[in-house]
C-alpha positions as CSV (number, residue, x, y, z in Angstrom):
1,M,39.4,-16.8,47.9
2,F,37.2,-13.7,48.0
3,K,36.6,-11.8,44.7
4,K,34.4,-9.1,43.3
5,V,32.6,-10.2,40.2
6,S,34.3,-8.7,37.2
7,S,33.1,-10.8,34.2
8,K,30.0,-12.2,32.6
9,E,31.3,-15.7,33.3
10,E,31.7,-14.9,37.1
11,M,28.2,-13.4,37.1
12,E,26.8,-16.6,35.6
13,K,28.5,-18.6,38.4
14,S,26.8,-16.3,40.9
15,Y,23.5,-16.8,39.2
16,A,24.0,-20.6,39.2
17,I,24.6,-20.6,43.0
18,R,21.5,-18.4,43.6
19,T,19.4,-20.6,41.4
20,K,20.5,-23.8,43.3
21,V,20.2,-22.3,46.8
22,F,17.1,-20.1,46.5
23,C,15.1,-21.5,43.6
24,E,15.8,-25.2,43.9
25,E,16.4,-25.7,47.6
26,Q,14.1,-23.0,49.0
27,K,11.5,-23.0,46.2
28,I,11.7,-19.3,45.6
29,S,10.4,-18.4,42.2
30,K,13.0,-17.2,39.6
31,E,10.9,-14.1,39.1
32,I,11.4,-13.1,42.7
33,E,15.0,-14.2,43.0
34,F,16.1,-12.4,39.8
35,D,14.3,-9.1,40.5
36,N,15.9,-6.9,37.8
37,L,18.1,-5.2,40.4
38,D,21.3,-7.1,39.8
39,H,22.6,-4.4,37.4
40,L,22.5,-1.9,40.4
41,C,24.6,-4.1,42.6
42,S,28.1,-5.1,43.3
43,H,28.5,-8.9,43.3
44,F,31.0,-11.0,45.2
45,L,32.2,-14.6,45.2
46,I,34.0,-17.1,47.4
47,F,36.1,-19.7,45.6
48,D,37.3,-23.1,47.0
49,D,40.3,-23.6,44.7
50,K,38.7,-22.9,41.3
51,K,35.1,-23.7,42.2
52,V,32.7,-20.9,43.2
53,I,31.0,-21.9,46.4
54,A,29.3,-18.8,47.7
55,T,27.9,-15.5,46.5
56,A,26.3,-12.3,47.6
57,R,25.3,-8.9,46.2
58,V,25.4,-5.4,47.7
59,R,23.0,-2.6,46.8
60,Q,23.2,1.0,47.8
61,K,20.0,2.0,49.7
62,E,21.0,5.5,50.8
63,E,24.1,7.6,50.6
64,N,26.0,5.7,53.3
65,I,23.8,2.7,53.7
66,L,24.5,-0.6,51.8
67,K,22.2,-3.6,51.8
68,I,23.8,-7.0,51.7
69,E,21.5,-9.3,49.7
70,R,21.2,-12.8,48.1
71,V,23.8,-14.4,50.4
72,A,24.1,-18.0,49.2
73,V,26.5,-20.8,50.1
74,L,26.4,-24.2,48.4
75,F,25.0,-26.8,50.8
76,E,28.2,-28.9,51.1
77,F,30.1,-25.8,52.2
78,R,27.7,-24.6,54.9
79,R,28.8,-24.6,58.5
80,Q,32.5,-24.2,57.4
81,K,32.7,-20.4,58.0
82,V,32.3,-19.7,54.2
83,G,29.3,-17.4,54.8
84,S,31.1,-15.4,57.6
85,T,34.2,-15.1,55.4
86,L,32.1,-13.8,52.6
87,I,30.2,-11.2,54.7
88,K,33.4,-10.1,56.6
89,N,35.2,-9.5,53.3
90,I,32.3,-7.6,51.9
91,I,32.3,-5.3,54.9
92,K,36.0,-4.9,54.8
93,Y,35.9,-4.1,51.1
94,F,33.4,-1.3,51.5
95,I,34.8,0.1,54.7
96,N,38.2,0.5,52.9
97,L,36.4,2.7,50.4
98,N,34.3,4.6,52.9
99,E,34.8,4.2,56.7
100,N,31.4,5.9,57.3
101,I,29.4,3.2,55.4
102,S,26.7,1.3,57.2
103,F,25.3,-2.1,56.4
104,I,21.8,-3.6,56.6
105,L,20.2,-6.9,55.5
106,H,17.0,-8.9,55.7
107,S,17.9,-12.2,57.2
108,Q,15.7,-15.3,57.1
109,V,14.7,-15.8,60.7
110,A,16.1,-19.3,60.7
111,V,19.7,-18.0,60.1
112,A,19.5,-14.7,62.1
113,D,21.8,-16.2,64.7
114,F,24.5,-16.6,62.0
115,Y,24.4,-12.8,61.3
116,E,24.3,-12.0,65.0
117,S,27.6,-14.0,65.3
118,I,29.2,-11.5,63.0
119,N,27.9,-8.4,64.7
120,F,24.6,-7.8,63.1
121,I,21.7,-6.8,65.4
122,T,18.0,-7.1,64.7
123,Y,15.5,-4.3,64.5
124,G,11.8,-4.0,63.8
125,D,9.3,-6.8,63.6
126,E,9.5,-10.1,61.6
127,F,8.0,-10.0,58.1
128,F,7.6,-12.3,55.2
129,E,9.4,-12.3,51.9
130,D,8.1,-14.9,49.5
131,G,6.5,-16.8,52.3
132,I,9.7,-17.0,54.4
133,P,9.9,-15.2,57.8
134,H,12.6,-12.5,57.8
135,I,14.0,-9.9,60.2
136,A,15.8,-6.7,59.4
137,M,19.3,-6.4,60.8
138,E,22.1,-3.8,60.8
139,Y,25.8,-4.2,61.3
140,K,27.2,-3.0,64.6
141,K,30.7,-1.7,63.9
142,L,33.4,-2.9,66.2
143,K,35.1,-0.2,68.3
144,S,38.6,0.3,67.0
């Protein structure tokens, strides 16, 4: 089940997944992961029954440009289309509010093919964020 975060308890579950995936697994410092921008973002969750298994946040960059960030799926649920379900639902959620909206993200290079599989295309050169190679990507809307 896909859901926009609407309570402190849900936000804490999002933080717990981000801590596990980014801070514990990938060794990203909590200072970098929790960058004091969360209050500017919309946060989303994926549930498996009653357990939160994935999260992401979305931040407005420009008037019609949103940046998808902090996409995290618990290890045991990876490669089960949880991440693509999360991203596709986020895109659908915002396009229903404004069909002219565009999406960008910074993908870890190691998972850029995942985003390409859901219609993101790379642009620019690779760069490092917290020592991890990344690439900028933008969503290529499907023709209706």
